[in-house]
Biopython code that builds the backbone (N, CA, C, O; Angstrom):
import numpy as np
from Bio.PDB.StructureBuilder import StructureBuilder

atoms = [
    (1, "UNK", "N", (11.916, -18.208, 1.769)),
    (1, "UNK", "CA", (11.163, -16.961, 1.930)),
    (1, "UNK", "C", (11.046, -16.588, 3.399)),
    (1, "UNK", "O", (11.071, -15.403, 3.731)),
    (2, "UNK", "N", (10.919, -17.556, 4.274)),
    (2, "UNK", "CA", (10.725, -17.249, 5.686)),
    (2, "UNK", "C", (12.047, -17.035, 6.428)),
    (2, "UNK", "O", (12.042, -16.784, 7.634)),
    (3, "UNK", "N", (13.157, -17.129, 5.732)),
    (3, "UNK", "CA", (14.456, -16.902, 6.369)),
    (3, "UNK", "C", (14.626, -15.416, 6.670)),
    (3, "UNK", "O", (14.152, -14.569, 5.912)),
    (4, "UNK", "N", (15.298, -15.099, 7.767)),
    (4, "UNK", "CA", (15.550, -13.689, 8.076)),
    (4, "UNK", "C", (16.309, -13.017, 6.928)),
    (4, "UNK", "O", (17.216, -13.602, 6.337)),
    (5, "UNK", "N", (15.923, -11.798, 6.634)),
    (5, "UNK", "CA", (16.611, -11.052, 5.595)),
    (5, "UNK", "C", (16.081, -11.276, 4.193)),
    (5, "UNK", "O", (16.614, -10.715, 3.236)),
    (6, "UNK", "N", (15.015, -12.107, 4.050)),
    (6, "UNK", "CA", (14.446, -12.308, 2.717)),
    (6, "UNK", "C", (13.927, -10.968, 2.207)),
    (6, "UNK", "O", (13.233, -10.251, 2.928)),
    (7, "UNK", "N", (14.258, -10.637, 0.983)),
    (7, "UNK", "CA", (13.884, -9.348, 0.406)),
    (7, "UNK", "C", (12.516, -9.463, -0.257)),
    (7, "UNK", "O", (12.413, -9.779, -1.442)),
    (8, "UNK", "N", (11.466, -9.204, 0.521)),
    (8, "UNK", "CA", (10.101, -9.265, 0.015)),
    (8, "UNK", "C", (9.809, -7.988, -0.761)),
    (8, "UNK", "O", (9.907, -6.887, -0.219)),
    (9, "UNK", "N", (9.454, -8.138, -2.017)),
    (9, "UNK", "CA", (9.185, -6.988, -2.878)),
    (9, "UNK", "C", (7.959, -6.231, -2.357)),
    (9, "UNK", "O", (6.937, -6.853, -2.068)),
    (10, "UNK", "N", (8.039, -4.916, -2.231)),
    (10, "UNK", "CA", (6.862, -4.148, -1.808)),
    (10, "UNK", "C", (5.700, -4.371, -2.781)),
    (10, "UNK", "O", (5.906, -4.504, -3.988)),
    (11, "UNK", "N", (4.491, -4.409, -2.248)),
    (11, "UNK", "CA", (3.330, -4.678, -3.080)),
    (11, "UNK", "C", (3.175, -3.680, -4.225)),
    (11, "UNK", "O", (2.729, -4.053, -5.310)),
    (12, "UNK", "N", (3.532, -2.430, -4.001)),
    (12, "UNK", "CA", (3.453, -1.431, -5.074)),
    (12, "UNK", "C", (4.380, -1.817, -6.224)),
    (12, "UNK", "O", (4.046, -1.609, -7.391)),
    (13, "UNK", "N", (5.536, -2.376, -5.898)),
    (13, "UNK", "CA", (6.468, -2.817, -6.938)),
    (13, "UNK", "C", (5.943, -4.053, -7.669)),
    (13, "UNK", "O", (6.128, -4.194, -8.878)),
    (14, "UNK", "N", (5.289, -4.943, -6.927)),
    (14, "UNK", "CA", (4.689, -6.125, -7.552)),
    (14, "UNK", "C", (3.609, -5.672, -8.529)),
    (14, "UNK", "O", (3.531, -6.166, -9.654)),
    (15, "UNK", "N", (2.783, -4.733, -8.093)),
    (15, "UNK", "CA", (1.720, -4.216, -8.960)),
    (15, "UNK", "C", (2.301, -3.597, -10.231)),
    (15, "UNK", "O", (1.816, -3.855, -11.332)),
    (16, "UNK", "N", (3.337, -2.784, -10.069)),
    (16, "UNK", "CA", (3.967, -2.141, -11.232)),
    (16, "UNK", "C", (4.561, -3.185, -12.169)),
    (16, "UNK", "O", (4.446, -3.059, -13.388)),
    (17, "UNK", "N", (5.193, -4.213, -11.614)),
    (17, "UNK", "CA", (5.771, -5.276, -12.439)),
    (17, "UNK", "C", (4.674, -5.976, -13.245)),
    (17, "UNK", "O", (4.831, -6.221, -14.441)),
    (18, "UNK", "N", (3.560, -6.296, -12.577)),
    (18, "UNK", "CA", (2.454, -6.979, -13.251)),
    (18, "UNK", "C", (1.895, -6.102, -14.370)),
    (18, "UNK", "O", (1.635, -6.591, -15.470)),
    (19, "UNK", "N", (1.712, -4.828, -14.100)),
    (19, "UNK", "CA", (1.185, -3.927, -15.132)),
    (19, "UNK", "C", (2.135, -3.827, -16.320)),
    (19, "UNK", "O", (1.697, -3.751, -17.468)),
    (20, "UNK", "N", (3.417, -3.827, -16.045)),
    (20, "UNK", "CA", (4.432, -3.689, -17.096)),
    (20, "UNK", "C", (4.630, -4.986, -17.879)),
    (20, "UNK", "O", (4.809, -4.955, -19.097)),
    (21, "UNK", "N", (4.597, -6.132, -17.181)),
    (21, "UNK", "CA", (4.979, -7.409, -17.796)),
    (21, "UNK", "C", (3.845, -8.411, -17.985)),
    (21, "UNK", "O", (3.981, -9.365, -18.751)),
    (22, "UNK", "N", (2.743, -8.204, -17.304)),
    (22, "UNK", "CA", (1.609, -9.108, -17.459)),
    (22, "UNK", "C", (1.730, -10.441, -16.743)),
    (22, "UNK", "O", (0.996, -11.380, -17.050)),
    (23, "UNK", "N", (2.652, -10.532, -15.789)),
    (23, "UNK", "CA", (2.775, -11.754, -14.983)),
    (23, "UNK", "C", (3.514, -11.429, -13.695)),
    (23, "UNK", "O", (4.105, -10.359, -13.555)),
    (24, "UNK", "N", (3.471, -12.366, -12.760)),
    (24, "UNK", "CA", (4.142, -12.172, -11.477)),
    (24, "UNK", "C", (5.659, -12.208, -11.637)),
    (24, "UNK", "O", (6.179, -12.927, -12.490)),
    (25, "UNK", "N", (6.367, -11.432, -10.818)),
    (25, "UNK", "CA", (7.827, -11.525, -10.839)),
    (25, "UNK", "C", (8.268, -12.927, -10.403)),
    (25, "UNK", "O", (7.719, -13.499, -9.462)),
    (26, "UNK", "N", (9.253, -13.457, -11.096)),
    (26, "UNK", "CA", (9.775, -14.778, -10.737)),
    (26, "UNK", "C", (8.976, -15.936, -11.286)),
    (26, "UNK", "O", (9.316, -17.093, -11.038)),
    (27, "UNK", "N", (7.917, -15.650, -12.031)),
    (27, "UNK", "CA", (7.097, -16.689, -12.636)),
    (27, "UNK", "C", (7.119, -16.462, -14.142)),
    (27, "UNK", "O", (6.950, -15.330, -14.596)),
    (28, "UNK", "N", (7.325, -17.516, -14.918)),
    (28, "UNK", "CA", (7.372, -17.322, -16.369)),
    (28, "UNK", "C", (6.042, -16.801, -16.908)),
    (28, "UNK", "O", (4.979, -17.100, -16.364)),
    (29, "UNK", "N", (6.113, -16.037, -17.957)),
    (29, "UNK", "CA", (4.901, -15.524, -18.598)),
    (29, "UNK", "C", (4.169, -16.657, -19.314)),
    (29, "UNK", "O", (4.753, -17.700, -19.608)),
    (30, "UNK", "N", (2.899, -16.441, -19.586)),
    (30, "UNK", "CA", (2.116, -17.440, -20.323)),
    (30, "UNK", "C", (2.725, -17.665, -21.710)),
    (30, "UNK", "O", (2.772, -18.796, -22.192)),
    (31, "UNK", "N", (3.183, -16.601, -22.341)),
    (31, "UNK", "CA", (3.805, -16.721, -23.660)),
    (31, "UNK", "C", (5.042, -17.613, -23.587)),
    (31, "UNK", "O", (5.254, -18.467, -24.448)),
    (32, "UNK", "N", (5.850, -17.408, -22.559)),
    (32, "UNK", "CA", (7.057, -18.218, -22.386)),
    (32, "UNK", "C", (6.703, -19.685, -22.150)),
    (32, "UNK", "O", (7.350, -20.578, -22.697)),
    (33, "UNK", "N", (5.685, -19.928, -21.343)),
    (33, "UNK", "CA", (5.268, -21.305, -21.070)),
    (33, "UNK", "C", (4.726, -21.947, -22.339)),
    (33, "UNK", "O", (5.029, -23.104, -22.626)),
    (34, "UNK", "N", (3.925, -21.204, -23.102)),
    (34, "UNK", "CA", (3.396, -21.741, -24.368)),
    (34, "UNK", "C", (4.529, -22.067, -25.341)),
    (34, "UNK", "O", (4.506, -23.100, -26.010)),
    (35, "UNK", "N", (5.513, -21.182, -25.411)),
    (35, "UNK", "CA", (6.607, -21.341, -26.375)),
    (35, "UNK", "C", (7.600, -22.418, -25.944)),
    (35, "UNK", "O", (7.994, -23.265, -26.745)),
    (36, "UNK", "N", (8.002, -22.380, -24.667)),
    (36, "UNK", "CA", (9.104, -23.222, -24.201)),
    (36, "UNK", "C", (8.688, -24.370, -23.299)),
    (36, "UNK", "O", (9.498, -25.243, -22.988)),
    (37, "UNK", "N", (7.436, -24.377, -22.879)),
    (37, "UNK", "CA", (7.009, -25.375, -21.911)),
    (37, "UNK", "C", (7.458, -24.972, -20.509)),
    (37, "UNK", "O", (7.932, -23.859, -20.282)),
    (38, "UNK", "N", (7.298, -25.893, -19.596)),
    (38, "UNK", "CA", (7.657, -25.600, -18.216)),
    (38, "UNK", "C", (8.108, -26.889, -17.530)),
    (38, "UNK", "O", (7.525, -27.956, -17.724)),
    (39, "UNK", "N", (9.146, -26.761, -16.736)),
    (39, "UNK", "CA", (9.586, -27.882, -15.904)),
    (39, "UNK", "C", (8.711, -27.884, -14.647)),
    (39, "UNK", "O", (8.684, -26.899, -13.909)),
    (40, "UNK", "N", (8.004, -28.974, -14.404)),
    (40, "UNK", "CA", (7.036, -29.003, -13.316)),
    (40, "UNK", "C", (7.671, -28.753, -11.949)),
    (40, "UNK", "O", (7.107, -28.030, -11.128)),
    (41, "UNK", "N", (8.828, -29.338, -11.703)),
    (41, "UNK", "CA", (9.490, -29.125, -10.415)),
    (41, "UNK", "C", (9.854, -27.665, -10.221)),
    (41, "UNK", "O", (9.677, -27.109, -9.138)),
    (42, "UNK", "N", (10.363, -27.051, -11.276)),
    (42, "UNK", "CA", (10.732, -25.639, -11.211)),
    (42, "UNK", "C", (9.490, -24.766, -10.998)),
    (42, "UNK", "O", (9.518, -23.819, -10.212)),
    (43, "UNK", "N", (8.414, -25.088, -11.697)),
    (43, "UNK", "CA", (7.179, -24.315, -11.543)),
    (43, "UNK", "C", (6.625, -24.465, -10.135)),
    (43, "UNK", "O", (6.119, -23.496, -9.568)),
    (44, "UNK", "N", (6.710, -25.640, -9.570)),
    (44, "UNK", "CA", (6.226, -25.827, -8.203)),
    (44, "UNK", "C", (7.044, -24.993, -7.224)),
    (44, "UNK", "O", (6.497, -24.454, -6.262)),
    (45, "UNK", "N", (8.343, -24.884, -7.461)),
    (45, "UNK", "CA", (9.172, -24.026, -6.608)),
    (45, "UNK", "C", (8.723, -22.574, -6.712)),
    (45, "UNK", "O", (8.605, -21.884, -5.700)),
    (46, "UNK", "N", (8.471, -22.109, -7.937)),
    (46, "UNK", "CA", (7.998, -20.731, -8.135)),
    (46, "UNK", "C", (6.679, -20.510, -7.397)),
    (46, "UNK", "O", (6.502, -19.510, -6.702)),
    (47, "UNK", "N", (5.759, -21.458, -7.562)),
    (47, "UNK", "CA", (4.437, -21.301, -6.963)),
    (47, "UNK", "C", (4.499, -21.347, -5.440)),
    (47, "UNK", "O", (3.804, -20.580, -4.773)),
    (48, "UNK", "N", (5.312, -22.226, -4.885)),
    (48, "UNK", "CA", (5.453, -22.283, -3.436)),
    (48, "UNK", "C", (6.029, -20.977, -2.907)),
    (48, "UNK", "O", (5.586, -20.473, -1.875)),
    (49, "UNK", "N", (7.015, -20.426, -3.609)),
    (49, "UNK", "CA", (7.590, -19.144, -3.206)),
    (49, "UNK", "C", (6.508, -18.069, -3.192)),
    (49, "UNK", "O", (6.458, -17.255, -2.270)),
    (50, "UNK", "N", (5.646, -18.056, -4.201)),
    (50, "UNK", "CA", (4.578, -17.054, -4.268)),
    (50, "UNK", "C", (3.569, -17.247, -3.143)),
    (50, "UNK", "O", (3.101, -16.265, -2.568)),
    (51, "UNK", "N", (3.221, -18.495, -2.816)),
    (51, "UNK", "CA", (2.303, -18.754, -1.708)),
    (51, "UNK", "C", (2.915, -18.247, -0.398)),
    (51, "UNK", "O", (2.227, -17.625, 0.411)),
    (52, "UNK", "N", (4.193, -18.511, -0.196)),
    (52, "UNK", "CA", (4.861, -18.051, 1.024)),
    (52, "UNK", "C", (4.921, -16.522, 1.066)),
    (52, "UNK", "O", (4.718, -15.920, 2.121)),
    (53, "UNK", "N", (5.201, -15.895, -0.084)),
    (53, "UNK", "CA", (5.212, -14.428, -0.131)),
    (53, "UNK", "C", (3.824, -13.873, 0.173)),
    (53, "UNK", "O", (3.697, -12.886, 0.898)),
    (54, "UNK", "N", (2.790, -14.495, -0.370)),
    (54, "UNK", "CA", (1.424, -14.051, -0.074)),
    (54, "UNK", "C", (1.131, -14.138, 1.419)),
    (54, "UNK", "O", (0.482, -13.258, 1.985)),
    (55, "UNK", "N", (1.609, -15.197, 2.046)),
    (55, "UNK", "CA", (1.417, -15.348, 3.490)),
    (55, "UNK", "C", (2.073, -14.189, 4.236)),
    (55, "UNK", "O", (1.488, -13.645, 5.172)),
    (56, "UNK", "N", (3.279, -13.808, 3.829)),
    (56, "UNK", "CA", (3.953, -12.674, 4.474)),
    (56, "UNK", "C", (3.201, -11.372, 4.237)),
    (56, "UNK", "O", (3.107, -10.544, 5.143)),
    (57, "UNK", "N", (2.661, -11.176, 3.031)),
    (57, "UNK", "CA", (1.877, -9.967, 2.756)),
    (57, "UNK", "C", (0.625, -9.923, 3.625)),
    (57, "UNK", "O", (0.272, -8.863, 4.143)),
    (58, "UNK", "N", (-0.050, -11.058, 3.792)),
    (58, "UNK", "CA", (-1.258, -11.104, 4.613)),
    (58, "UNK", "C", (-0.919, -10.790, 6.067)),
    (58, "UNK", "O", (-1.652, -10.052, 6.725)),
    (59, "UNK", "N", (0.171, -11.336, 6.568)),
    (59, "UNK", "CA", (0.597, -11.049, 7.947)),
    (59, "UNK", "C", (0.883, -9.559, 8.102)),
    (59, "UNK", "O", (0.480, -8.941, 9.087)),
    (60, "UNK", "N", (1.584, -8.985, 7.120)),
    (60, "UNK", "CA", (1.899, -7.558, 7.150)),
    (60, "UNK", "C", (0.622, -6.714, 7.143)),
    (60, "UNK", "O", (0.514, -5.746, 7.896)),
    (61, "UNK", "N", (-0.330, -7.072, 6.307)),
    (61, "UNK", "CA", (-1.586, -6.330, 6.233)),
    (61, "UNK", "C", (-2.396, -6.471, 7.520)),
    (61, "UNK", "O", (-3.038, -5.516, 7.957)),
    (62, "UNK", "N", (-2.367, -7.656, 8.127)),
    (62, "UNK", "CA", (-3.073, -7.852, 9.398)),
    (62, "UNK", "C", (-2.494, -6.949, 10.474)),
    (62, "UNK", "O", (-3.239, -6.343, 11.244)),
    (63, "UNK", "N", (-1.176, -6.853, 10.531)),
    (63, "UNK", "CA", (-0.531, -5.986, 11.517)),
    (63, "UNK", "C", (-0.911, -4.530, 11.283)),
    (63, "UNK", "O", (-1.194, -3.803, 12.235)),
    (64, "UNK", "N", (-0.919, -4.100, 10.027)),
    (64, "UNK", "CA", (-1.321, -2.724, 9.720)),
    (64, "UNK", "C", (-2.776, -2.488, 10.115)),
    (64, "UNK", "O", (-3.113, -1.439, 10.663)),
    (65, "UNK", "N", (-3.629, -3.461, 9.835)),
    (65, "UNK", "CA", (-5.038, -3.364, 10.169)),
    (65, "UNK", "C", (-5.225, -3.235, 11.683)),
    (65, "UNK", "O", (-6.001, -2.400, 12.147)),
    (66, "UNK", "N", (-4.517, -4.057, 12.443)),
    (66, "UNK", "CA", (-4.611, -3.999, 13.901)),
    (66, "UNK", "C", (-4.130, -2.652, 14.424)),
    (66, "UNK", "O", (-4.746, -2.085, 15.326)),
    (67, "UNK", "N", (-3.040, -2.136, 13.870)),
    (67, "UNK", "CA", (-2.525, -0.840, 14.300)),
    (67, "UNK", "C", (-3.537, 0.264, 13.998)),
    (67, "UNK", "O", (-3.732, 1.163, 14.817)),
    (68, "UNK", "N", (-4.175, 0.206, 12.844)),
    (68, "UNK", "CA", (-5.186, 1.203, 12.502)),
    (68, "UNK", "C", (-6.394, 1.101, 13.425)),
    (68, "UNK", "O", (-6.948, 2.120, 13.838)),
    (69, "UNK", "N", (-6.802, -0.113, 13.747)),
    (69, "UNK", "CA", (-7.931, -0.285, 14.674)),
    (69, "UNK", "C", (-7.613, 0.319, 16.040)),
    (69, "UNK", "O", (-8.453, 0.988, 16.641)),
    (70, "UNK", "N", (-6.407, 0.080, 16.520)),
    (70, "UNK", "CA", (-6.013, 0.638, 17.817)),
    (70, "UNK", "C", (-5.969, 2.156, 17.758)),
    (70, "UNK", "O", (-6.393, 2.831, 18.696)),
    (71, "UNK", "N", (-5.461, 2.689, 16.663)),
    (71, "UNK", "CA", (-5.376, 4.136, 16.520)),
    (71, "UNK", "C", (-6.758, 4.776, 16.437)),
    (71, "UNK", "O", (-6.962, 5.887, 16.925)),
    (72, "UNK", "N", (-7.696, 4.082, 15.824)),
    (72, "UNK", "CA", (-9.044, 4.619, 15.665)),
    (72, "UNK", "C", (-9.943, 4.330, 16.862)),
    (72, "UNK", "O", (-10.953, 5.012, 17.036)),
    (73, "UNK", "N", (-9.621, 3.370, 17.670)),
    (73, "UNK", "CA", (-10.479, 2.947, 18.772)),
    (73, "UNK", "C", (-10.882, 4.093, 19.695)),
    (73, "UNK", "O", (-12.068, 4.200, 20.009)),
    (74, "UNK", "N", (-9.975, 4.956, 20.149)),
    (74, "UNK", "CA", (-10.395, 6.043, 21.039)),
    (74, "UNK", "C", (-11.398, 6.998, 20.382)),
    (74, "UNK", "O", (-12.332, 7.452, 21.042)),
    (75, "UNK", "N", (-11.223, 7.303, 19.122)),
    (75, "UNK", "CA", (-12.127, 8.241, 18.461)),
    (75, "UNK", "C", (-13.465, 7.597, 18.154)),
    (75, "UNK", "O", (-14.490, 8.279, 18.144)),
    (76, "UNK", "N", (-13.476, 6.287, 17.900)),
    (76, "UNK", "CA", (-14.721, 5.599, 17.597)),
    (76, "UNK", "C", (-15.481, 5.304, 18.881)),
    (76, "UNK", "O", (-16.712, 5.311, 18.870)),
    (77, "UNK", "N", (-14.793, 5.046, 19.987)),
    (77, "UNK", "CA", (-15.433, 4.698, 21.241)),
    (77, "UNK", "C", (-16.296, 5.835, 21.769)),
    (77, "UNK", "O", (-17.312, 5.579, 22.415)),
    (78, "UNK", "N", (-15.924, 7.070, 21.516)),
    (78, "UNK", "CA", (-16.674, 8.214, 22.019)),
    (78, "UNK", "C", (-17.887, 8.571, 21.202)),
    (78, "UNK", "O", (-18.682, 9.411, 21.623)),
    (79, "UNK", "N", (-18.055, 7.968, 20.059)),
    (79, "UNK", "CA", (-19.190, 8.283, 19.178)),
    (79, "UNK", "C", (-20.332, 7.318, 19.424)),
    (79, "UNK", "O", (-20.123, 6.135, 19.695)),
    (80, "UNK", "N", (-21.548, 7.843, 19.324)),
    (80, "UNK", "CA", (-22.717, 6.989, 19.415)),
    (80, "UNK", "C", (-23.401, 6.955, 18.052)),
    (80, "UNK", "O", (-23.409, 7.940, 17.314)),
    (81, "UNK", "N", (-23.971, 5.801, 17.741)),
    (81, "UNK", "CA", (-24.607, 5.677, 16.411)),
    (81, "UNK", "C", (-25.871, 6.499, 16.279)),
    (81, "UNK", "O", (-26.505, 6.491, 15.224)),
]
sb = StructureBuilder()
sb.init_structure("model")
sb.init_model(0)
sb.init_chain("A")
sb.init_seg("    ")
for serial, (resi, resn, name, xyz) in enumerate(atoms, 1):
    if name == "N":
        sb.init_residue(resn, " ", resi, " ")
    sb.init_atom(name, np.array(xyz, "f"), 0.0, 1.0, " ", f" {name:<3s}", serial, name[0])
structure = sb.get_structure()
């Protein structure tokens, strides 16, 4: 996931996938796990990938937050409570 060029799915697409399918992309559904079971090593790989993707989303959101703070700083600095 941290390799250059990793195709991180946009959060809007993740949300749409979850609404449509009821589970995260790349992770088996609960129905599938109930029916077929799960290989623990494979599931750990899926979960680690999701943790790493979450880390990238948090970093992306932090950068957006910082940019918004900088953009708003001049307008907020001139106001008094």
